[in-house]
N, C-alpha and C positions, 0 to 999 in steps of 0.2 A: 664169619665173614660172608655167609649168603645172606644173613638179616640187614645188613648192611648194603648190599646192591639191591637188595628189595625196596629199603627205603629211600635210597637214590633213585630208583626207576619210579616210585611213586611220587617222591618230590618233582621230579621232572617232570610229570604229567598233569600233576596239580601246575605247574607253572605254564606250561604249554597250553591247557585250554585255560588258564586263565588270560593270557598274550590273546588266543583267538576269540574268546567272548567279550573281551574290551576292545578288539579290532573290531567286531562285526557288532558292537554296541555305538561305537564312531564311525560307523560305516552308515548302520541307519539314522543316525540321528545327526551326520555332520551338519546340515541346513540350520537347523535349530543350534547348535554349539558356537558355529560362526556366526548367526546372527544375534547370539548373548555375548559373543566376545566384541563383537562390534558395538554392539550399543554400549558395552561398560565401557570401551574406548572412547567413544565418542560422548558418552554420556557426560563425562567432566566437562567438557566443552560450553555446555549449557547454554546454547546459542551466541557464543563468541565471533562465531563466522558469517559472515554475511551472506545471505540468502538469497539474494538477488541483484542487478546491475545497479541499479536504484540505491544500495546500499552501500556500494564503493565510494573510497573519496576520492574528490578531483585532486586530477595533479596539473591542472593546469593548461596543459594542451591538449585540445580536442583530436580525436582520430583522423578527421577529416581536413586539419589546417596544413599550411604549404608550409614549413618553416623556413625553407630557402628561397621562397618570392617565386622560385623559375619551375623549368619545367623538369620533371625525374627523366633519365633514360632506361630505355625498359628493353631496348634491343640490344642484344649480345654482340653486334659489330659496333654500336655507337660504344659501347664499355670496354672494348678494346678485347673482346674473347673471341673464342670460335663458336660459330653456331652448331649446335649439336644435330 
């Protein structure tokens, strides 16, 4: 019975040291691990994403165009709301 308990104690110590060792490795190398995961995840995209505003498609209307032709009410009272 004593041998079984000793085996369990030694195996518990081995598992505990392995968990602490892996945790320490991850803590020390977390930046490199994160960069490797990011590169792996984004590497499959291969330039499919636009890199600047010139690469985006035109949707017709420009951001400065006034679709309604009139003025836009910006005052809270003009919109019927309470001023805060």
